[in-house]
C-alpha positions, 0 to 999 in steps of 0.5 A, a space after each residue: 500500500 502506497 504512502 499516499 493511500 495510507 495518508 488518505 486513510 489517516 486523514 479520515 479519523 454586479 453591473 458594466 460594458 466596454 467603451 470599445 463595444 461593437 455597434 449594437 447588434 440587432 435586437 432579435 439576434 441579441 434576444 435569441 436563446 441558446 439553441 441548447 443547454 450549455 455551460 457558461 463561457 468564461 466571460 459569462 462566468 465572470 459576468 455572473 460574478 459581477 451580477 451575483 457578488 458585485 466583484 470584478 475579475 482579477 480583483 478589480 473593484 466595483 463601487 456602488 454610489 448610493 445617494 452620495 455615498 460610495 460603498 463596495 459593489 458587493 454590498 448592493 449587488 444586482 441579484 440582491 434587488 433584481 433576483 438571482 435569475 434577473 426576474 425582478 422583484 418588489 420589496 419595501 414598495 420599490 420594484 426592481 425591474 426584470 433584467 433578463 435580456 429578452 425583457 430589456 429588448 422588448 420593442 414596445 418598451 417599458 412602463 414602470 409602476 411609477 408611470 415612467 415610460 421609455 423605449 427598449 434598451 440597447 447595450 449602450 443605453 443599458 450602460 448609461 442606466 447602470 453608470 449614470 442612472 438614466 433610462 433609454 429616453 433620458 429619464 432619471 431612474 429611481 434614487 433607490 437604484 445605485 449608480 455603479 463604477 466599474 471597469 469596461 471589461 467588467 461591464 462587458 462581462 455583465 452584459 454577456 451574462 445578462 444575455 444568458 441569465 434567463 437560460 442559466 439554471 443550475 443542473 440537478 434541480 427539479 421541483 421534486 429532486 436534488 441530484 448529488 454525487 460522491 467520488 468513492 474508491 471502488 477498487 484497490 486498497 481503498 475499496 472497502 473504505 469506499 464501500 463503508 462510506 457509500 453505505 453511510 451516505 446512501 443510508 443518510 439520504 434514504 432516511 432524509 427522503 423517507 422523512 420528506 426530503 428537503 422542502 419536498 425535494 428528495 436527494 438522488 445520490 449517484 457515485 463515481 469511482 476514483 481512478 488509477 490516477 488523479 486524471 482518471 479520478 477527475 475524468 470519472 467525476 466530470 463524466 458523472 456530473 455531466 451525465 447525471 447533471 449533478 447539483 453538487 458533490 457530497 463527501 467522498 475521497 479525493 484520492 490524490 486528485 485534490 487539484 484536479 477535482 478543485 479545478 473541476 469544481 471551479 470550472 463547472 461551478 459545482 460545489 464539493 461539500 466535505 471531500 476528505 483529503 490531507 491537502 485542502 486546496 486553499 490557494 489564492 484566489 479562493 475556490 468558492 466551490 469547495 468546502 473542506 471539513 477537516 484540517 489538512 497537513 498545512 492547517 495542522 502544521 500552522 497550529 503546531 507553529 502557533 502552539 510552539 510560538 506561544 510557549 515561553 521557553 521557546 520565545 525567540 528560540 532558533 528552530 529547524 524545519 525538516 521534511 522528507 521529499 514529496 508534496 505532503 511533507 513539503 506542504 506541511 513544512 512550508 506552512 510551519 515555516 510561514 506560520 512561525 514567521 507570522 507569529 514573530 518567531 525567527 525564520 527557521 532553518 530548512 532541511 530536506 531529505 530523500 524519502 527512504 534515505 533518512 540519516 538520523 545520526 547525520 541530522 543530529 550532528 548537523 542540528 545540535 551545534 546549530 543551537 536549534 531548540 525546536 525541530 519541526 519534523 515532517 517525515 515518513 512514519 518511523 523516521 521521527 522515532 529514529 530522530 528521537 533515539 539519535 538525539 537522546 543518544 547524543 544528549 540533545 533534547 530539543 522540543 520536537 513537533 510532529 504531525 500525528 498523521 505522519 508519525 509511526 506507531 513507535 514514535 511514543 516508544 522512542 520518547 525517553 524521560 529526557 524528552 518529557 514535555 518536549 515532544 508534541 503531536 497535532 491531531 485533527 480530531 479527538 474522541 471528545 469531538 464525537 458527542 452523545 447526540 451525534 453518536 446516537 444519530 449515527 447508531 440509529 441510522 446503522 440500526 435501521 439500515 443495517 450497514 456493516 460497521 467498519 472503517 468507523 472514522 471514514 463512516 463518521 466523515 461521510 455522516 458529517 458530510 451528509 449531515 452538513 450538506 442537509 443543514 445547508 440545504 435547509 438554510 438555503 431555503 426552498 428557492 434553492 440554487 448553488 449560489 444559495 447553497 454556498 451562501 448557506 455554507 459560508 454562514 455556518 459558524 461553530 456548527 456541530 456535526 456531532 462527530 467532528 470538531 465544530 465547523 466554521 466557514 466564511 467568504 474567505 474560509 474553506 476549511 471548517 476546522 482550521 487548526 488541530 489538537 496538540 498532545 504530548 507523550 508521557 514517556 513513562 506510560 508511553 501514552 498521549 496526553 492532552 496539553 490544551 484544547 483546540 489550537 487555531 491555524 491562523 494567527 488571530 
């Protein structure tokens, strides 16, 4: 079984347009609907971002002028007044008109509730309306309508999307159903774990449907198998999403295809809720579609760094970060080094070694004279035990920080009395995260649907994903959309799944439990002992 496979198992415990526009196209041509359903173009996707969230491409600012006050466009979006589908709505006695392009282009023009009349819009007159607050006949529009300042490129994107908006409907949604998928291992060393997760996901949604579903919608669950490599896993997920027209993915395992699945989610705007991985994709710009529950190696390493930086005996102390070759280990090391810097600690020395060729004695001979008082070690299981033994033999006992996901079974046995209160490990979860209520619900599900009790941590991870997804569907409301689902998930704060650490998401946060528990090793009992509660991965 590969190291990657083992680690996967371990981890489971608004408004615009361009001054350079071409002449207005014939109205009939502009209003023509697409011949067949299709995904949004890149420009349409950018325009959707402007419309729904008031955010320009490439970080460009959109400003809304309300009366004489400038506010961020994200606070008064097009969708906020005109509806997510551009259909228009009335609220507080003010009617925001229908912004679908076919409506804007009506040849007989428009008569508003206020009595104001004007002819049909063109691209140019629409731009004037958004930026200057005048309709096609030059009449002042309602003061409730903000005037927007945005780049010509963002205006062009917005118009491109409005030409499509009335045909842009999220897939996988009917009045009676919501189609979702899960990526699950079906063959190979993870097949049994995949089957265990499939049992729980199927049972949870069967039970949810038996109770009437969510706002009378039943959840239809489909599965895609992981492949032999990252590309095939992503291809299988994409094929399922396109064939079944999925609304979202729930739970499952990334199986080394983290980047590929995140790219798929972003490209097709398909939410992924609770995929299990040690490598959450949290790079800038943020991928809005993917919500990770548990901390990956980077988050756990940052928590370790914050824990170390807070210890008085290590204030200002020299540190070393040592890691084996490979993406997982390098990611953990880079996160620890960066977090130490953010915490105000001196920049640590960095050391890398080839996997399978660790020379603990040579490392000790190199680090001991350097005066390093803290060593962050991210290596293959067993290497940390060799380091501890060699350090003890050399009479050198620095503080050693490890990831529980990486540490081998003999790590605690290698801790001598000289290392008492000096060896610390991070873990993403502890038994107390499983509440009596959470376990009772899980056991009731097990008793009713009689699935095999196996790979408990994986089954609890699937249970947490399904439970959180169902909660987000409820909060999204009956007028469900992917955007509403994302907003509901972003609104979860300190949410208790009953089987994981509490989850908190936000517009700029996609790892629900961003941090770790830190434990030490009792050298006499050779057991882990807690040294505090949850440690955040952030600096605040």
